[in-house]
N, C-alpha and C positions, 0 to 999 in steps of 0.2 A: 437240554443247558447251552448246546451250541450257539439253538437261536437268541437265548438272551445275552448270550458275546457279543454276534450279529449285533445287537442294538443300540449295546452297549460304545462300541464300535461307534456306529453310523450317526450318534449323538457327539461323539469326542468331533466327529470330522466335522459335521456343520456349525459348532462350538468356531472349531480355527479355521476352516471357510472365511470367514466374515473380515476375519483379522490381516486372514494375509493376501485379502485384496482389498487394505487401506487406501484411500481415494489422499491424494493429496489434495490441501486447501485449493481453493479458487483467488488465483491473483487478484487485486485490483492495481493498477498504475493510478497513481495522484499528481495531476496533471494540473498543473498554476494555470494562469491565464492572463495576457498581457492586457497591461491596460496602458492610459495616459500619465496618471498619477503617482502613483508607487514608483517608489524610485530606485534605482540598478542597486545601491548598498542596505537598502528594507531590501529583498528581494535575497542578495546575497547572504544576511544576518537570517533570517527564515530560514535558508537550507542548510545553513551550518548547526541551527539550533533546532530545529527540528529535522532534518534530514541526515545532522551530523555528516555531511558532505565537505570536507578538505576546502579550502579556502579557493585553490582551483579549480576540482569540480566545479564549485559552486558559482566559480563566474562564468563557466562554463555552460552552464545549464540556465543561471538567468539571463546569459547573450542570447541562447536558443530560443528562449519568451519571449524576449525581445526583437529577436528578428523576425523569427515565426511562427509569432503570438502567443502562444504555447510552448509546455514542454513537457517531460518528463520528471519529478522531483523522487518517483521512489516506487517501489511495484511490494505490495506487502497480501497478507489475508486481509479479508474485509474489516472484522474490528479495529484491526489496526490502521489502514487507511482513512478509514474512517475516525478516528481520534485524532489523526496527521489535518484532516480538510479541518473538523476543527479549531488545531489548535493555530492555526494558518490564519483563520479568519477572524479567530481572536485578537490574537496577535496585533493583525491585519489594525481589526476596525480599533482598535486597545491607540494604535498610533497614528488614527485616523488614516489607511489609505484605505480603499476598493479593491483590494488585492482578493482574487479569487482562488481557491480550489476545484477540482472537479474529481470525482472517481472516477474512472472507466476497466470495465470487464478485460482483463488481459492478458 
């Protein structure tokens, strides 16, 4: 009977162990790339609408993109980041702009 109890304890410990080692999901940066055609106003609109930035934060990120060629719009788990990249691309194409967003593991 003692051996059976030990086996039960071992099985319970095995089930609990993976739950305690829960890993945080890998996060990805959504990076906006500068181009010579997309207007600053449109980039601000995208940052406010897609990334829920305040007007001041959207302006700051837009200026960073403008001056440095790229800027981080946000950091998210992969599926959310991928969706935001698609949303940016769709909005830009519908407005006639070549604005590009890319994912970087971060």
